C-alpha positions in Angstrom: -136.4 -157.5 286.1 -139.0 -156.6 283.5 -140.7 -158.9 280.9 -138.2 -157.9 278.2 -135.2 -158.7 280.3 -136.8 -161.9 281.5 -137.5 -163.2 277.9 -133.9 -162.3 276.8 -132.4 -164.4 279.6 -134.8 -167.3 279.1 -134.2 -167.4 275.3 -130.4 -167.6 275.9 -130.6 -170.6 278.0 -128.9 -173.7 276.7 -131.1 -176.7 275.9 -129.7 -178.7 279.0 -130.3 -175.8 281.4 -133.9 -175.4 280.0 -134.5 -179.1 280.6 -133.3 -178.7 284.2 -135.3 -175.6 284.7 -138.5 -177.1 283.4 -138.1 -180.0 285.9 -137.4 -177.6 288.7 -140.5 -175.6 287.9 -142.4 -179.0 288.0 -141.2 -179.4 291.6 -139.0 -182.4 290.8 -136.2 -183.2 293.2 -132.5 -183.2 292.2 -132.2 -186.9 292.4 -135.2 -187.5 290.1 -133.8 -184.9 287.6 -130.4 -186.4 287.6 -131.9 -189.9 287.0 -134.1 -188.7 284.1 -131.4 -186.7 282.4 -128.6 -189.3 283.1 -126.4 -186.7 284.9 -125.1 -186.3 288.4 -126.9 -184.6 291.2 -124.0 -182.3 291.6 -124.4 -181.3 287.9 -128.1 -180.6 288.6 -127.2 -178.3 291.5 -124.6 -176.5 289.4 -127.2 -175.9 286.7 -129.7 -174.7 289.2 -127.1 -172.3 290.7 -126.2 -170.9 287.2 -129.9 -170.5 286.2 -130.5 -168.5 289.3 -127.6 -166.3 288.7 -128.7 -165.6 285.1 -132.0 -164.4 286.4 -130.3 -162.3 289.0 -131.0 -164.5 291.9 -127.6 -165.0 293.5 -127.5 -167.3 296.5 -125.5 -165.6 299.3 -125.0 -168.9 301.2 -122.5 -171.2 299.5 -123.8 -174.3 301.4 -127.3 -173.6 300.0 -129.0 -173.2 303.4 -131.3 -170.8 301.7 -132.1 -171.8 298.1 -133.3 -169.2 295.5 -135.6 -171.7 294.0 -138.7 -170.2 295.5 -137.8 -166.7 294.1 -137.2 -168.5 290.7 -140.6 -169.9 290.8 -142.2 -166.6 291.7 -140.4 -165.1 288.8 -141.9 -167.6 286.3 -145.3 -167.3 288.0 -145.1 -163.6 287.1 -143.6 -163.7 283.6 -144.1 -167.3 282.2 -146.8 -169.1 284.4 -147.6 -171.7 281.7 -144.3 -173.4 282.5 -145.2 -174.1 286.2 -146.1 -177.7 287.2 -145.9 -179.2 283.8 -145.5 -182.9 283.4 -142.1 -183.0 281.9 -142.4 -186.6 280.8 -145.0 -185.4 278.2 -143.0 -182.6 276.8 -142.4 -183.1 273.0 -139.2 -184.9 272.1 -137.1 -184.1 269.0 -136.8 -187.0 266.6 -133.5 -185.8 265.0 -130.1 -186.2 266.6 -129.4 -182.4 266.9 -126.1 -180.7 266.4 -127.3 -177.9 268.6 -127.2 -179.8 271.9 -124.7 -178.1 274.2 -121.7 -179.8 275.6 -121.9 -179.8 279.4 -119.4 -177.6 281.2 -116.7 -180.2 281.8 -113.0 -179.2 281.6 -112.1 -182.9 281.0 -114.0 -182.8 277.7 -112.6 -180.4 275.1 -112.2 -180.1 271.5 -114.7 -182.7 270.2 -117.4 -180.4 268.8 -116.6 -181.6 265.2 -116.6 -185.3 266.2 -119.9 -185.0 267.9 -121.4 -183.2 265.0 -120.0 -185.9 262.7 -121.7 -188.6 264.7 -125.0 -186.7 264.6 -124.7 -186.5 260.8 -124.0 -190.2 260.5 -127.0 -191.1 262.6 -129.3 -188.7 260.7 -128.1 -190.3 257.5 -129.3 -193.7 258.8 -126.3 -195.2 260.5 -127.4 -197.7 263.3 -124.0 -199.1 264.2 -120.9 -196.8 264.2 -117.3 -198.1 264.9 -115.2 -195.3 266.4 -111.8 -196.3 265.5 -108.4 -194.8 266.8 -105.3 -195.8 268.6 -105.3 -196.2 272.4 -105.9 -193.0 274.5 -107.4 -190.8 271.8 -110.7 -190.6 273.7 -113.0 -193.0 271.8 -115.0 -194.1 274.9 -115.2 -190.6 276.2 -116.6 -189.4 272.9 -119.2 -192.3 272.8 -120.5 -191.7 276.3 -120.6 -187.9 275.8 -122.6 -188.4 272.6 -125.2 -190.6 274.5 -125.3 -188.0 277.3 -126.0 -185.1 275.0 -128.7 -187.0 273.2 -130.2 -187.9 276.6 -130.1 -191.5 275.4 -129.8 -194.3 278.0 -127.4 -197.0 276.8 -126.6 -200.6 277.6 -122.9 -201.3 277.8 -121.2 -204.5 276.7 -117.8 -204.8 278.3 -115.8 -207.0 275.8 -113.0 -207.9 278.1 -109.3 -207.0 278.5 -107.7 -209.9 276.6 -108.7 -212.6 274.2 -108.6 -215.1 277.1 -111.3 -213.4 279.3 -113.8 -212.2 276.9 -117.4 -211.8 278.1 -120.1 -214.0 276.8 -122.4 -212.2 274.2 -125.0 -214.8 274.8 -125.0 -214.2 278.6 -125.0 -210.4 278.0 -128.2 -210.5 275.8 -129.9 -212.8 278.3 -129.1 -210.6 281.3 -130.3 -207.4 279.4 -133.6 -209.2 278.4 -134.2 -210.1 282.0 -133.0 -207.1 284.0 -133.6 -204.2 281.5 -136.4 -205.2 279.3 -138.1 -207.5 281.8 -138.5 -210.2 279.3 -138.2 -214.0 279.9 -135.4 -215.1 277.4 -135.7 -218.1 275.2 -132.9 -220.8 275.4 -131.8 -220.5 271.8 -129.4 -217.5 271.1 -130.9 -216.6 267.7 -134.4 -216.6 269.3 -133.1 -214.3 272.1 -131.8 -211.9 269.5 -135.2 -211.8 267.9 -136.6 -210.9 271.4 -134.0 -208.1 271.7 -134.9 -206.8 268.2 -138.6 -206.5 269.2 -137.6 -204.5 272.3 -135.3 -202.2 270.3 -138.1 -201.5 267.8 -140.2 -200.0 270.7 -137.7 -198.4 272.9 -135.1 -195.8 271.9 -132.0 -196.9 273.7 -128.2 -196.8 273.0 -125.8 -199.6 273.0 -122.1 -199.2 273.7 -119.7 -202.0 272.8 -116.4 -200.8 274.4 -112.9 -201.7 273.5 -113.7 -204.3 270.9 -110.1 -205.1 269.8 -109.5 -208.0 272.2 -112.1 -209.9 270.2 -110.4 -209.3 266.9 -107.5 -210.6 265.1 -106.5 -208.6 262.1 -110.1 -207.3 261.9 -111.8 -210.7 262.2 -113.7 -211.9 265.2 -111.9 -214.7 267.0 -113.4 -218.1 267.5 -115.6 -219.2 269.2 -117.1 -215.7 269.5 -117.2 -214.9 265.8 -120.9 -215.9 265.1 -122.2 -214.4 268.3 -120.8 -210.9 267.5 -121.8 -211.1 263.9 -125.4 -212.1 264.8 -125.7 -209.4 267.5 -124.3 -206.6 265.2 -126.7 -207.9 262.5 -129.7 -207.2 264.8 -128.3 -203.9 266.1 -127.9 -202.7 262.5 -131.4 -203.7 261.4 -133.2 -200.7 259.9 -136.4 -201.4 261.9 -134.7 -201.0 265.4 -134.8 -197.5 267.2 -131.4 -198.0 268.8 -128.0 -196.6 268.0 -124.9 -198.6 268.7 -121.4 -197.1 269.2 -118.4 -199.4 269.1 -114.9 -198.3 270.2 -111.9 -200.2 268.9 -108.2 -199.7 268.2 -108.8 -202.1 265.2 -111.4 -202.0 262.4 -113.8 -204.8 261.6 -113.3 -206.6 258.3 -115.8 -209.4 258.6 -117.7 -209.5 255.4 -121.1 -210.0 256.9 -120.7 -207.0 259.0 -119.1 -204.7 256.5 -122.0 -205.4 254.0 -124.6 -204.1 256.5 -126.0 -200.9 255.0 -126.4 -199.2 258.3 -122.8 -200.1 259.6 -120.1 -197.5 259.2 -116.6 -196.7 260.4 -115.5 -193.4 261.9 -111.8 -192.6 262.4 -111.2 -190.3 265.3 -108.1 -188.1 265.2 -106.2 -186.8 268.1 -107.1 -183.5 269.8 -106.0 -180.3 268.1 -103.3 -178.2 269.7 -105.9 -175.5 270.6 -107.7 -178.1 272.6 -104.5 -179.0 274.6 -103.9 -175.4 275.3 -107.6 -174.9 276.5 -107.2 -177.9 278.8 -103.9 -176.9 280.3 -105.2 -173.4 280.9 -108.2 -174.8 282.8 -105.6 -176.7 285.0 -103.8 -173.4 285.5 -100.6 -174.5 283.7 -98.6 -171.7 282.2 -98.3 -172.1 278.5 -95.2 -171.8 276.3 -96.2 -171.9 272.7 -93.0 -173.7 271.4 -93.1 -176.3 274.2 -96.8 -176.9 273.7 -96.3 -177.4 269.9 -93.5 -179.9 270.4 -95.3 -181.8 273.2 -98.7 -181.9 271.2 -96.8 -183.3 268.2 -94.9 -185.8 270.2 -98.0 -187.3 271.7 -100.1 -186.9 268.5 -102.8 -185.0 270.4 -103.5 -188.0 272.6 -106.2 -187.2 275.1 -105.1 -189.8 277.7 -101.6 -188.2 277.7 -103.1 -184.8 278.2 -105.1 -185.9 281.3 -102.1 -187.9 282.7 -99.4 -185.3 282.2 -101.4 -182.3 283.6 -101.0 -183.2 287.3 -97.4 -184.3 286.6 -96.6 -180.8 285.2 -98.3 -179.1 288.3 -96.4 -181.4 290.7 -93.0 -181.5 289.2 -92.7 -178.1 287.4 -95.1 -176.0 289.5 -97.3 -175.7 286.5 -94.6 -174.5 284.1 -95.1 -176.3 280.8 -91.7 -175.3 279.3 -89.7 -176.4 282.3 -91.5 -179.9 282.4 -91.0 -180.4 278.6 -87.3 -179.5 278.8 -86.8 -182.1 281.4 -88.9 -184.9 279.8 -88.9 -184.5 276.0 -86.3 -187.2 275.6 -88.5 -189.8 277.4 -92.1 -189.2 276.5 -93.2 -192.6 277.8 -91.7 -192.0 281.2 -95.1 -192.3 282.9 -96.0 -196.0 283.3 -99.6 -195.7 282.2 -98.5 -194.1 278.9 -96.0 -196.8 278.4 -98.6 -199.5 279.0 -100.9 -197.9 276.6 -98.4 -198.1 273.8 -97.0 -201.5 274.8 -100.4 -203.2 274.8 -101.0 -202.2 271.2 -97.5 -203.2 270.0 -97.7 -206.5 271.9 -101.1 -207.3 270.2 -99.7 -206.4 266.8 -96.7 -208.7 267.4 -98.9 -211.6 268.3 -101.4 -211.0 265.3 -99.1 -209.8 262.6 -95.4 -210.2 263.1 -94.4 -208.7 259.8 -96.4 -205.5 260.3 -94.9 -205.3 263.8 -91.4 -205.6 262.4 -92.2 -202.7 260.0 -93.4 -200.4 262.7 -90.2 -201.2 264.7 -88.0 -200.4 261.6 -89.9 -197.3 260.9 -89.2 -196.2 264.4 -85.9 -194.8 263.3 -88.0 -192.0 261.9 -89.8 -191.1 265.1 -92.2 -188.2 264.4 -94.2 -186.2 261.9 -91.2 -184.0 261.1 -89.7 -186.9 259.3 -91.8 -188.5 256.6 -90.7 -191.2 254.2 -92.0 -192.0 250.7 -93.6 -195.4 250.0 -90.5 -196.6 248.3 -88.5 -196.2 251.6 -91.1 -198.3 253.4 -90.8 -201.0 250.7 -87.0 -201.0 251.3 -87.6 -201.5 255.0 -89.6 -204.6 254.0 -86.7 -206.3 252.3 -87.7 -209.7 253.7 -91.3 -209.5 252.5 -92.6 -210.6 249.2 -93.4 -207.6 246.9 -97.1 -208.6 246.6 -97.5 -208.3 250.4 -95.7 -205.2 251.1 -98.6 -202.7 250.6 -100.8 -205.1 252.7 -98.5 -204.7 255.6 -98.4 -200.9 255.3 -102.2 -200.8 255.2 -102.4 -202.9 258.3 -100.4 -200.3 260.2 -102.5 -197.4 258.7 -105.8 -199.1 259.6 -104.5 -199.5 263.3 -103.5 -195.8 263.3 -99.9 -196.8 264.0 -98.7 -195.3 260.6 -100.3 -192.2 259.2 -100.0 -190.5 255.9 -99.8 -186.8 255.0 -99.0 -184.9 251.7 -95.4 -185.7 252.1 -95.3 -189.4 252.9 -95.7 -191.8 255.8 -94.8 -191.3 259.5 
């Protein structure tokens, strides 16, 4: 390899591989690299193997009894010695959230380049708290964690709870993070603790993930007695002076006035995966594709990411990887898999408890089961024969905002 070839390979490295490479050249161990970049050690080893291959250093031993790392270091000593033994913690960090960061090679994460770029744009425009909103199984949490990973941003996770009856205490969460993460002795008063948290977030760039917020909401409002705790926490996280970014995932939007009026709070509605992404995923699972069957299945599930992951092993097991055969046998019962059924049932049960009239509308609309059949607003109004006229549009909006009813150029479905 000559200097020109070396430079060409080096310049084509993705940003993530360049990060791993610099740490390898600094004699950092796999575990330390994984911890500093928030990735798995196996991912570090994979990057190391690929980097060596790119520089023409193929390891003939699959169990890595003889690593090519010494040869890689020798190569850089010859052509780029200034990169050896750098203190990687002092390397300059970019201030902007870049759209150029490369998605790690993970077959379970496909088709979200536009969504990641959209989150980058929102943050670069000043958003501090972003609510990622969609129906269950679309991939909200996966998107949020992937965004943090690509930004190399460590994040603190607030697990809301699975039902309104077992919600985690926001006050306890703040106290524990102050003690265990920020090494601060918390005050007794909750508001004072939040001021302590704000001070820490002004000096440390860290992410916050509030995952699956909907159990704490009823029709977009925080339930009591948790209302004031969430509002006060989000007010701090949305403060312009903090250096943090908060991502919230939820099947419902937030309508609390105090939160909605925060200038750095914004909603982002996440759509289902495109058909091309389904095809890409199925191919990575070695499933044979039939275009018609793929199109029908993708439409039936609305591009749901959870359905994609759940169905793939079923197709391999029951139809020997033949998509057409599997769909012919199961197209009449798309919720046959228990996990998919529970995914839908949970959201419908919550709607029934929180807004019975909206629940009745979605059941009546179920006679028009897919996107091939859209109905005009007048038809929906007819389905709401038992609702006062001045409330009908409000119920339709409630379903739209929960992603249970959608709109295209031809009507509602």
